[in-house]
C-alpha positions in Angstrom: 9.3 9.2 -16.8 7.9 9.5 -13.4 5.5 7.6 -11.2 3.2 10.5 -11.4 0.5 9.2 -13.7 -0.2 10.8 -17.0 -3.8 9.6 -16.8 -6.3 10.0 -14.0 -6.8 7.1 -11.5 -10.4 6.7 -12.7 -10.6 3.7 -15.0 -13.5 2.0 -16.7 -14.1 -0.3 -13.7 -13.9 2.5 -11.2 -16.3 4.7 -13.1 -18.9 1.9 -13.1 -21.2 2.4 -10.1 -21.6 -1.4 -9.7 -17.9 -2.1 -9.5 -16.8 -3.5 -6.2 -13.8 -2.0 -4.4 -11.9 -5.3 -5.2 -12.7 -4.7 -8.9 -11.5 -1.1 -8.7 -8.3 -2.2 -6.9 -7.6 -4.9 -9.6 -8.1 -2.2 -12.3 -5.6 0.0 -10.6 -3.2 -2.8 -10.3 -3.5 -3.5 -14.0 -2.9 0.2 -14.8 0.2 0.2 -12.6 1.5 -2.9 -14.3 1.0 -1.2 -17.6 2.9 1.9 -16.4 5.7 -0.4 -15.1 6.0 -2.2 -18.4 6.1 1.1 -20.3 8.8 2.3 -17.9 10.8 -0.9 -18.4 10.7 -0.3 -22.1 11.7 3.3 -21.8 14.6 2.3 -19.5 15.8 -0.2 -22.0 15.7 2.4 -24.7 17.6 5.0 -22.6 20.2 2.4 -21.6 20.7 1.6 -25.3 21.3 5.3 -26.0 23.9 5.4 -23.1 25.8 2.5 -24.7 25.7 4.0 -28.1 26.9 7.4 -26.8 29.8 5.6 -25.1 30.8 3.9 -28.3 30.6 7.2 -30.2 32.7 8.9 -27.5 35.4 6.1 -27.7 35.5 6.3 -31.5 35.9 10.1 -31.3 38.7 9.8 -28.7 40.5 7.3 -31.0 40.0 9.7 -33.9 41.4 12.6 -31.9 38.1 14.5 -32.1 37.8 16.1 -28.7 34.7 18.1 -29.5 32.7 15.1 -30.7 34.0 13.0 -27.7 32.9 15.7 -25.3 29.4 16.0 -27.0 29.0 12.2 -26.8 30.1 12.1 -23.1 27.7 14.9 -22.2 24.8 13.1 -24.0 25.8 9.8 -22.3 25.8 11.5 -18.9 22.3 13.0 -19.4 20.9 9.7 -20.5 22.6 7.9 -17.6 21.0 10.3 -15.2 17.6 9.8 -16.8 18.1 6.0 -16.6 18.9 6.3 -12.9 15.6 8.3 -12.4 13.6 5.8 -14.3 15.1 2.9 -12.3 14.2 4.7 -9.1 10.6 5.2 -10.4 10.5 1.5 -11.2 11.6 0.6 -7.7 8.8 2.7 -6.3 6.2 1.2 -8.8 7.3 -2.3 -7.8 6.9 -1.5 -4.1 3.4 0.0 -4.7 2.4 -3.0 -6.8 3.6 -5.4 -4.1 1.6 -3.5 -1.5 -1.5 -3.5 -3.6 -1.2 -7.2 -4.4 -0.7 -8.0 -0.7 -3.7 -5.9 0.3 -5.8 -7.6 -2.4 -4.7 -11.0 -1.2 -5.5 -10.2 2.4 -8.9 -8.7 1.4 -9.7 -11.8 -0.6 -8.7 -14.1 2.2 -10.8 -12.2 4.7 -13.8 -12.1 2.4 -13.6 -15.9 1.8 -13.7 -16.7 5.5 -17.1 -17.7 6.8 -18.5 -15.4 9.5 -19.4 -16.9 12.8 
């Protein structure tokens, strides 16, 4: 999983000519939140596979099966590396979302101020 989106940035709100920039920003924030939730679920799944591979490796070691232990440890390492990449992507997604929300908040505050 990567922060590079699988779908284009254009959303239903952004393709609508009457949508305001604030509406388009909110639509993108919602899309990013969806991507983040999906990444969180994928991370949980990968972490579960890491734990299961570790259990299999320990059982193989206890049984004296070096080949099975090695295969489990290799699988565990690959999944652990993938989990680290997903966690890094999530960190970036959270930072992007924080920036978007802060920008939207500032834009709403300036739009609600009366002009002199």
